[in-house]
C-alpha positions as CSV (number, residue, x, y, z in Angstrom):
1,M,0.0,0.0,0.0
2,F,1.3,3.5,-0.7
3,G,0.0,6.9,-0.2
4,A,0.7,10.5,0.9
5,V,1.0,11.1,4.6
6,G,1.0,14.5,6.3
7,D,-0.7,17.8,5.9
8,E,-0.3,20.9,3.7
9,T,2.9,22.0,5.4
10,R,4.7,18.6,5.2
11,L,3.7,15.9,2.8
12,E,5.5,12.6,2.2
13,L,4.9,9.5,0.2
14,T,5.3,6.2,2.0
15,V,4.8,2.5,1.3
16,I,3.8,-0.1,3.9
17,G,3.1,-3.8,3.8
18,D,4.6,-7.3,3.8
19,P,6.6,-6.8,0.5
20,V,8.1,-3.6,1.8
21,N,9.1,-5.3,5.1
22,L,10.6,-8.2,3.3
23,A,12.6,-5.9,1.1
24,A,14.0,-4.1,4.1
25,K,15.0,-7.4,5.7
26,L,16.7,-8.6,2.5
27,E,18.6,-5.4,2.4
28,K,19.9,-6.0,5.9
29,H,20.7,-9.6,5.1
30,A,22.7,-8.5,2.0
31,K,24.9,-6.4,4.4
32,V,25.3,-9.4,6.7
33,L,26.5,-11.6,3.8
34,G,28.6,-8.8,2.5
35,V,27.0,-8.9,-1.0
36,W,26.0,-6.1,-3.2
37,A,22.4,-7.3,-3.8
38,L,20.1,-10.3,-3.4
39,T,16.6,-11.2,-4.1
40,T,14.2,-14.1,-3.7
41,R,14.3,-17.0,-6.2
42,P,10.7,-16.4,-7.4
43,T,11.5,-12.7,-8.0
44,Y,14.6,-13.5,-9.9
45,R,12.8,-16.0,-12.1
46,L,10.1,-13.5,-12.8
47,A,12.7,-10.9,-13.8
48,L,14.4,-13.4,-16.2
49,A,11.0,-14.2,-17.7
50,Q,10.5,-10.5,-18.4
51,G,13.9,-10.1,-20.1
52,Y,16.4,-9.4,-17.3
53,A,19.9,-10.5,-18.2
54,A,22.2,-10.8,-15.2
55,P,25.5,-9.0,-15.9
56,H,27.4,-11.3,-13.6
57,P,27.0,-14.9,-12.5
58,H,24.7,-15.5,-9.6
59,A,24.7,-17.8,-6.6
60,E,21.7,-19.4,-5.1
61,R,21.1,-19.9,-1.3
62,P,18.1,-22.3,-1.0
63,G,16.4,-22.3,2.4
64,A,18.2,-19.3,3.8
65,G,17.3,-18.0,7.3
66,I,16.6,-14.3,7.4
67,A,16.4,-12.4,10.7
68,D,12.7,-11.8,11.8
69,V,11.3,-14.0,8.9
70,K,9.6,-17.2,10.1
71,A,10.1,-19.4,7.1
72,P,13.3,-20.0,5.2
73,I,13.6,-18.2,1.9
74,D,15.3,-19.3,-1.4
75,L,17.7,-16.5,-2.3
76,V,19.6,-15.5,-5.3
77,I,22.8,-13.4,-4.8
78,L,23.2,-11.0,-7.6
79,G,26.6,-9.5,-6.8
């Protein structure tokens, strides 16, 4: 969900929801791993199906544990 929050003196756009929370957790996990970027395997496959061509080889981490995420997630490390 996204929208404008505030009043006429200060207005900001914000996004909230599970996808946004997961993105923030993945960003933190990338720092823990010391990698430039990572994504979930389903997102990576969707990007490939839509024409994405990875500039570098990728590595997969199936069943990765992410802090504050209950279930393991299959990850793709992009760089």
